[in-house]
C-alpha positions in Angstrom: 3.3 4.4 28.6 1.7 4.9 25.3 3.6 6.7 22.5 1.7 7.9 19.4 2.2 8.9 15.8 -0.5 10.5 13.7 -0.1 9.6 10.0 -2.2 11.7 7.6 -2.9 11.0 3.9 -4.3 13.7 1.7 -5.1 13.1 -2.0 -6.3 16.0 -4.1 -6.7 16.6 -7.8 -8.5 18.9 -10.2 -11.2 17.5 -12.5 -10.2 16.1 -15.9 -11.3 19.2 -17.8 -9.3 21.7 -15.6 -7.0 24.0 -17.6 -4.3 23.9 -15.0 -3.0 20.6 -13.6 -5.9 18.5 -15.0 -6.8 15.5 -12.9 -7.6 11.8 -13.7 -11.4 12.0 -13.1 -14.4 14.0 -14.2 -14.8 15.4 -10.7 -12.2 16.9 -8.4 -10.8 14.6 -5.8 -10.3 15.7 -2.1 -9.6 12.8 0.3 -8.0 13.3 3.7 -7.7 10.7 6.5 -5.6 10.4 9.6 -5.3 8.0 12.4 -3.8 7.9 15.9 -1.4 4.9 16.2 0.1 3.6 19.4 3.7 2.6 18.9 6.2 0.9 21.2 9.4 1.1 19.1 10.7 3.1 16.2 13.7 2.1 14.0 15.0 4.5 11.4 17.7 3.8 8.8 19.0 4.9 5.4 19.7 1.8 3.4 22.2 1.6 0.5 20.5 -0.4 -2.3 22.2 -2.4 -5.1 21.2 -4.5 -8.0 21.7 -7.6 -5.8 18.6 -8.5 -3.8 19.0 -8.3 0.0 16.8 -8.7 3.1 15.5 -5.2 4.1 13.7 -6.1 7.3 14.0 -9.5 9.1 10.7 -10.4 10.7 12.3 -12.3 13.6 14.1 -9.1 14.7 10.6 -7.7 15.6 8.4 -10.6 16.5 9.6 -11.6 20.0 6.5 -11.7 22.2 4.1 -10.7 19.4 0.8 -12.3 18.4 -0.2 -12.7 14.7 -3.0 -10.4 13.7 -2.7 -8.3 16.9 0.9 -7.0 16.9 2.8 -5.7 13.9 4.3 -2.5 12.5 3.8 0.3 10.1 6.5 0.8 7.6 7.5 4.1 5.9 9.7 3.8 2.8 11.0 6.6 0.6 13.2 6.3 -2.5 15.9 8.9 -2.0 17.6 8.5 -5.4 15.8 11.5 -7.0 18.4 14.1 -7.9 21.4 11.8 -7.5 23.8 11.0 -10.3 22.4 7.5 -10.5 18.6 7.2 -10.0 17.0 3.8 -9.3 13.7 2.2 -9.2 13.6 0.3 -5.8 11.7 -3.0 -5.6 10.2 -4.2 -2.3 9.0 -7.7 -1.9 8.7 -10.7 0.5 10.3 -14.0 0.1 12.5 -15.7 2.7 14.5 -17.7 0.2 15.1 -15.4 -2.8 15.5 -11.7 -2.2 16.2 -11.1 -5.9 13.2 -9.1 -7.2 14.3 -7.9 -10.6 14.2 -11.1 -12.6 13.5 -14.8 -12.4 12.0 -16.5 -9.4 11.7 -13.3 -7.3 9.3 -11.4 -9.6 6.2 -13.0 -8.2 7.2 -11.9 -4.7 7.5 -8.2 -5.6 5.0 -6.1 -3.7 5.8 -2.7 -5.1 8.2 -0.5 -7.1 9.2 2.9 -5.8 10.2 5.3 -8.5 12.7 8.1 -7.5 11.1 10.4 -4.9 8.1 8.1 -4.3 7.2 6.8 -0.9 4.9 4.2 0.8 3.3 3.8 4.2 1.8 0.4 5.0 1.1 -2.1 7.8 3.4 -5.1 8.2 2.4 -8.2 10.2 6.1 -9.1 10.8 5.4 -12.7 9.6 7.8 -12.7 6.6 10.9 -10.8 5.8 10.8 -7.8 3.5 13.4 -7.7 0.7 14.9 -4.9 -1.4 16.3 -4.8 -4.9 17.0 -2.0 -7.3 17.3 -1.3 -11.0 20.6 0.5 -10.4 23.1 0.9 -7.6 22.8 4.2 -5.7 24.2 5.5 -2.5 21.9 6.3 0.5 18.9 5.3 -1.6 16.1 4.1 0.6 14.8 5.7 3.8 13.2 3.0 6.1 11.2 3.8 9.3 9.6 1.0 11.3 6.9 1.9 13.8 6.2 -1.2 15.9 2.8 -1.6 17.5 2.7 -4.4 20.1 -0.2 -5.5 22.1 -2.9 -3.5 20.4 -6.0 -4.9 18.7 
């Protein structure tokens, strides 16, 4: 039986010359898009981050019976350190041998930096592990939700 989620992204801004909350462009921006996604599994977790790199999501935990390019997942990440005593930038990357993403050999494998309060929603082919690292240790710092889609084109 199919199970669905409907993610929606809306981006709005005023034009550059607006007197209240000026935007980044000469014209206002108003973009909204949504999609109906069939999911077969949902995993949700709050992950404690530290300044020592670690594996966030292990691809082999999700890839049993999957086909590259057909199956996969959508990942929602949110940095929850905003408003805590210790805030942290959280680094997300991919590298099966070196999860350290803050310096040295891991830098080239960093995909993104989430500032406190920021979030990301993106597809993941479940072909490589996703790693996490942080600029400071903070309790209950990263919300992770995995929406697995299996058998869809």
